[in-house]
C-alpha positions as CSV (number, residue, x, y, z in Angstrom):
1,M,-199.9,31.9,-181.4
2,P,-197.2,34.4,-182.6
3,R,-194.1,34.7,-180.7
4,N,-193.0,38.0,-179.1
5,P,-190.4,39.7,-181.3
6,V,-186.8,39.6,-180.1
7,P,-185.9,43.1,-178.8
8,T,-183.2,44.8,-180.7
9,R,-180.7,47.3,-179.3
10,D,-181.1,50.9,-180.3
11,P,-178.0,52.1,-182.2
12,S,-178.5,55.7,-181.1
13,R,-178.4,54.6,-177.4
14,K,-175.2,52.7,-178.0
15,R,-173.6,55.8,-179.5
16,A,-174.8,57.9,-176.6
17,F,-173.1,55.5,-174.1
18,S,-169.9,55.7,-176.2
19,V,-169.8,59.5,-176.2
20,L,-170.5,59.5,-172.4
21,F,-167.6,57.1,-171.8
22,L,-165.2,59.3,-173.8
23,V,-166.3,62.5,-171.9
24,V,-165.7,60.8,-168.5
25,L,-162.3,59.5,-169.6
26,F,-161.3,62.9,-170.9
27,A,-162.4,64.6,-167.7
28,A,-160.5,62.1,-165.5
29,S,-157.3,62.7,-167.5
30,G,-157.4,66.4,-166.8
31,C,-158.1,66.2,-163.0
32,N,-154.4,65.9,-162.1
33,S,-153.8,69.6,-162.6
34,L,-156.1,70.8,-159.8
35,G,-154.6,72.0,-156.6
36,S,-151.0,71.1,-157.2
37,R,-148.0,71.7,-159.4
38,P,-146.6,69.3,-162.0
39,P,-144.9,66.1,-160.8
40,S,-141.4,66.6,-159.3
41,E,-138.3,66.0,-161.2
42,P,-136.0,63.0,-160.5
43,G,-133.9,63.6,-157.5
44,E,-136.3,66.1,-156.0
45,D,-138.2,65.5,-152.8
46,N,-141.2,63.6,-154.2
47,G,-143.7,64.8,-151.6
48,F,-147.0,63.0,-151.6
49,L,-147.2,60.6,-154.5
50,G,-144.8,62.8,-156.5
51,W,-147.0,65.9,-156.1
52,H,-146.3,68.9,-153.9
53,F,-149.0,70.6,-151.9
54,H,-147.8,73.8,-150.2
55,A,-149.0,74.9,-146.8
56,P,-150.7,78.3,-146.8
57,F,-148.9,79.5,-143.7
58,D,-145.1,79.6,-143.3
59,T,-143.8,78.6,-139.9
60,S,-140.1,78.5,-140.8
61,E,-139.5,81.9,-139.2
62,V,-142.5,82.5,-137.0
63,K,-144.4,80.2,-134.7
64,T,-145.9,82.5,-132.1
65,V,-147.8,85.8,-132.5
66,F,-148.6,88.6,-130.0
67,V,-151.6,90.7,-131.1
68,Y,-152.1,94.3,-130.1
69,F,-154.4,97.0,-131.4
70,K,-155.2,100.6,-130.2
71,T,-157.7,103.1,-131.4
72,Q,-157.8,106.8,-132.3
73,T,-161.6,106.9,-132.3
74,L,-164.1,107.7,-129.6
75,H,-165.2,104.0,-129.5
76,R,-162.8,102.8,-126.8
77,D,-164.0,99.2,-126.7
78,L,-163.5,98.5,-130.4
79,Q,-159.8,97.7,-130.2
80,L,-160.5,95.1,-127.5
81,Q,-163.1,93.4,-129.7
82,L,-160.7,93.5,-132.6
83,I,-157.9,91.9,-130.6
84,E,-160.2,89.1,-129.5
85,A,-161.5,88.5,-133.0
86,V,-158.0,88.4,-134.6
87,Q,-156.7,86.1,-131.8
88,K,-159.6,83.7,-132.4
89,E,-159.2,83.7,-136.1
90,I,-155.4,83.0,-135.9
91,S,-156.0,80.1,-133.4
92,K,-158.8,78.7,-135.6
93,R,-157.2,78.9,-139.1
94,T,-153.4,79.0,-138.7
95,P,-150.6,76.9,-137.1
96,Y,-149.4,80.0,-135.2
97,R,-149.8,80.1,-131.4
98,V,-151.1,83.3,-129.9
99,V,-149.3,84.4,-126.8
100,G,-150.3,87.1,-124.2
101,N,-146.7,88.4,-123.5
102,P,-144.8,90.1,-126.3
103,E,-141.5,88.8,-124.8
104,Q,-142.6,85.3,-125.6
105,A,-143.6,86.0,-129.2
106,D,-141.6,85.5,-132.4
107,S,-143.6,88.2,-134.1
108,I,-145.9,91.1,-133.3
109,L,-149.1,91.8,-135.1
110,S,-150.1,95.4,-134.1
111,G,-152.3,98.2,-135.5
112,T,-154.5,101.2,-134.9
113,I,-158.2,101.7,-135.6
114,I,-158.0,105.1,-137.4
115,Y,-161.7,105.4,-138.4
116,A,-165.0,104.1,-137.0
117,N,-168.2,105.9,-137.8
118,R,-171.8,105.3,-138.9
119,N,-173.6,107.1,-141.8
120,L,-177.2,107.5,-142.8
121,I,-178.2,105.8,-146.1
122,V,-182.0,105.8,-146.1
123,E,-184.3,108.0,-144.0
124,A,-187.9,106.9,-143.2
125,P,-190.9,109.3,-143.8
126,T,-190.9,109.8,-140.0
127,N,-187.4,111.4,-140.3
128,L,-185.9,108.4,-138.4
129,P,-183.0,106.4,-139.9
130,R,-184.2,103.4,-141.8
131,E,-180.8,102.1,-143.1
132,L,-177.3,103.1,-142.1
133,N,-173.8,101.8,-142.5
134,A,-170.9,101.3,-140.1
135,S,-167.4,101.8,-141.5
136,M,-164.1,101.0,-139.9
137,S,-160.5,101.3,-141.1
138,V,-157.4,99.8,-139.5
139,T,-153.7,100.3,-140.2
140,L,-151.5,97.4,-139.1
141,D,-148.2,95.6,-139.6
142,W,-146.8,92.1,-138.8
143,T,-143.1,92.1,-137.9
144,H,-140.5,89.9,-136.3
145,N,-139.8,90.5,-132.7
146,P,-137.7,92.6,-132.6
147,P,-138.4,94.0,-136.1
148,T,-135.7,94.0,-138.7
149,E,-134.3,97.2,-140.2
150,A,-136.4,96.7,-143.4
151,E,-139.5,96.2,-141.3
152,S,-138.9,99.3,-139.3
153,K,-138.8,101.4,-142.5
154,R,-141.9,99.7,-144.0
155,G,-145.2,101.5,-144.0
156,P,-148.4,99.9,-142.5
157,T,-151.1,98.1,-144.4
158,T,-154.7,99.5,-144.3
159,V,-157.7,97.2,-144.0
160,A,-161.3,98.6,-144.2
161,E,-164.8,97.3,-144.0
162,T,-168.3,98.8,-144.3
163,V,-171.5,97.0,-143.4
164,N,-175.2,98.1,-143.7
165,F,-177.7,97.7,-140.9
166,I,-181.4,98.4,-140.4
167,P,-182.6,99.6,-137.0
168,E,-186.2,98.8,-137.8
169,V,-185.5,95.0,-137.8
170,G,-183.5,95.2,-134.5
171,E,-180.0,95.7,-135.8
172,T,-177.8,98.2,-133.9
173,T,-174.6,100.1,-134.3
174,S,-172.9,97.7,-131.9
175,S,-174.0,94.6,-133.9
176,A,-172.8,96.3,-137.1
177,Y,-169.4,97.1,-135.7
178,I,-169.1,93.4,-134.6
179,R,-169.8,92.3,-138.2
180,A,-167.2,94.8,-139.5
181,I,-164.6,93.6,-136.9
182,T,-165.2,90.0,-137.8
183,S,-164.7,90.7,-141.5
184,I,-161.5,92.7,-140.8
185,A,-160.1,89.9,-138.6
186,Q,-160.8,87.4,-141.5
187,Q,-159.0,89.7,-144.0
188,I,-156.0,90.1,-141.7
189,V,-155.6,86.3,-141.3
190,D,-156.1,85.9,-145.1
191,M,-153.1,88.2,-145.5
192,M,-151.0,86.2,-143.1
193,E,-151.1,83.2,-145.5
194,V,-148.2,85.0,-147.3
195,P,-145.6,86.4,-144.9
196,W,-145.3,90.2,-144.7
197,F,-141.5,89.7,-144.5
198,N,-139.0,87.8,-146.7
199,D,-135.4,86.5,-146.5
200,D,-134.0,90.0,-147.2
201,D,-135.8,91.4,-144.2
202,V,-134.2,88.7,-142.0
203,R,-130.7,89.4,-143.1
């Protein structure tokens, strides 16, 4: 009875494993550059395992924030919704503490809703609106409390958002404004990652 032949290793398979090993090794050697700067120099504060990860929000000058918005539009409740949305976003994403009294705050985040309106985009055959958009623009500034001389001379920053909504599926102007306010609040806190003032402003 003939014996079963001894299986032999496929050379192409061996080469494939060798190539895969080299690719993994090369990728691992390049991962150290993600999310950090090069290793610190001798004598420098070595941080975590010799690498420095920088916090996105600076608390060296500011630890508390008072938030206040007003409106120049006919929608008198939008500024209250914006105040609440910004306060929640600050509390959720930053190390800053929101306070309800400006006298207890290291900084003031204030602004004005200068524009809030809806516009028709698509009209149905019945002459009813099928798709609209809601737009909102806000001017704002973030300063020390009290503001420095440089901050007092600085112009405000403008943040805007436009969202589409479809009444036929149950969306309303109010729900569209809430979406716009949520987006604006997120943009504002994104901007707070880098302080709107610097060492020259403090002097």
